[in-house]
N, C-alpha and C positions, 0 to 999 in steps of 0.2 A: 504494500500500500504506500502510495507516495505521500510525502510530507504535506503536500498541498491538500490532498484528500483528507488526511488526518486532521488538518487544521479546520476544514469545513465541518467535519463530524463533531469535533470538540466545540466549535463555535455554536453548532446547532443544539448540542446538549446544554451548554451554558445558557443559551437563549431560552431554552425550554424551562430550565429551573428558575431563571430570573423572572419569567412570566408567572410561574407558580407563586414565587415569593411576592411579586407585586400584587397579584390578586388577593393573596392572604393578608397583606398589610392593608390593602384598601378595605377589605371586609372588616378588619379590626378598627382602623382609625378613621374611616370615612364617617362624617357626621350622620347620625341617624337617631330617631327617637327610641326610647326604651321605656315602655309603659309598665308600671308595677302597681298592683292593686292591693290595698291594705284596708281591712274592715275597721270601721269605727268600733271602739270597744263596746259601747252601749248605744241603744236606740236614741235618736235625737228627738226631744220633746217639742211639740208644736202647739202653740196657744191657739184656741179656736177663735174664729171670727164671730161677731154677733149673729150673722146670718146662719152660720153653722150651728150655733146653739139653738136657734129657732127651728132648725131642721131636726133637732133631737139628739145632737151629739153631747155626750156626757162631759161635764167639767169636773175634773178630779181636784183633790186638795191643793195641788200646786198650780191649778189653772190650766193644765194641759188637757187636750182631748185626743191627741193622736201622737204617734211616735214613728219616726222614719228610720229604716235600716239602710245604711249607706256605705259605699266603698269609696275610699280616697284613692283616686287614680293619679299617680305621680309620674311625671316624665323625668326619668333619671338619665336620659340621653343628652346629646349635645346638639340636637336639632329639634325645631318645633314639630310636634305631632299634629298633623293636619287631619281633619275630618274624623275625629275620634268617635267611636260608636261601640256599643256593647249589646249583646244579645243573650237572652235567657234561653238556654238550650233544654234543660231538664229541671223538673221539680219532683222530688221523691219524698215520700213520707218515711218516718222511721220504721214503719211496718212494711216497707219495700213496695208500696203501691205507687204507681206513677199517676200523677194527676192529669186531668183532661187538658193538657197542653199539646195540641196536635202539630205544632210547628214552632220553630224558633221565633221568639218575639223580641223586638227592640226595646231596650230599657231607657227610661227618661234620665237625663242629667238633672241635677238639683235646680229648682226654680222653673223647670219646664213642666207643663201640664196641658190640659185641654184648652186653656186660654192662652198659653204661651207654647205653641206647637213645637214638637221635637225638631231639632236640627243638629247634625254632628257639630262638634266643637273642636277648636284648636287648643292645645296645651303647650305652652312655651317650655324650653329647657329649665329644669329645676323648679318647675311650677306644678300645680295640681288642680284638680277639680273633683267634685263629688258626684257619684253615680247613685241614683236611688234604686234600691232593690225591692223594697216593700214598705207599706205603710200600715201600721196597726191602728185601727179606729175603734173607739168605744161609743156605744149608743145608750141612751137612757131608755130602759125597758118600760118606763111608765108613760112614754109618749105614745100618741095614737098610732104612729107608724110602726112602733114596736120592732124596730130593726135590732139585730144582734151584733155583738162584737165581731169584727172580721179582720183578717190579715189580707190586705189588698196588694197584689203584685203591681209594681209601677211600670207597666208595659204600654207600648204604643201600638195602635192599629192604624190601618190605612187612613190617611187624612190627618194624622197626628193627634187623634182623640183617644181617650181611654175607652176600653171595651165596655159596652153596656150590659153584656151578659155576665153570668156568674162564674165563668170558667176561671177567672183570675182572682175571685174572692175565696180565700181559703179559711178553713176552720182554724181557730187559734191553737195551733200545735207546733211541734218542731218539724223542720223540713231540711232536706239537702237540695241545693241548687247548683247547677253547672252554668257558668257564665263565660262567654267568649268576648274578649276585648281586643280591638284592632284600631289601626289608623292607616293612612296612606303610606305605602312603602314598606310595611312590615307584615308578617303573617299573624294571624289571629292566635292569641294566647288563651288557653282554656284553664279555668280554675273551678274547683269545688269549694263551696262554702256551706256552713251549717247555720240555719236560722234557729237559734236555741231559745226555746220558751223558758222563761225564768219564773220562779215563785218565791214569795217572801222578800222581794226587793222592790225598790221604787220603779226599776226598769222592767217592762214586761218581756223584752226580748234582747238578745245579743247576737251579733253576726260574727261567726268564727271561721277561721281557715280550717279546712279538713286536712290534717297533717298526714304525711306519707304513711305513718304507722296505722292510723285509723283507716285511711283509704284502702290499704292492703288487707285489712280485716273485714271490709265490707264488700263481699263478693258481688252483691247486687248492683253496686255502683260501677264496678268493673264491667259487669254485663251490659249496663246502659251505655258505657263508653264504647263498647264494641258494636253497638247497633248502627 
């Protein structure tokens, strides 16, 4: 083999590895968003409006009528996360029954509702926003409408309004939920959380991360992931 041919081969090999190294470094250091979801330790209490009290919502000792279960979505990356959105994939009860959620549903960001329609949001680097998962509402049983306490999933239907049917109104129990969070330019990250019903405390619910140890012991969650 001539020295000239050897030089060509060596140059090609060096060029190949330099390309690999370049792509690797770009993947590591190129600016990109990095969304991390952290549950609020306890439900956030919401004081009722006068119109809500007239509708029959109960006012407890501290003046609150409902509590929000929220995720703090923090952009740990070095680029703005554009068009951030989250979907509710599964809702499972502790006795392994899947609720009547027939498709993934978009979740509201805080301060979005039927009067402030859903839109994806941008989260700047080292900044955060809150994602609503559910709202626990109490009702006065002595009112004529005689509604009961409910855990309402904060999901969006077409047109940006809350669903009017009862598919997303849950009995006040504990639940497991699977949520997918994404933005432009990154793949969807999926997380399991537990909506833990509490007793003997001021807070009616707590949102918790499902740890790997607990996840591995819950075969029915793994089965849902494989569907």
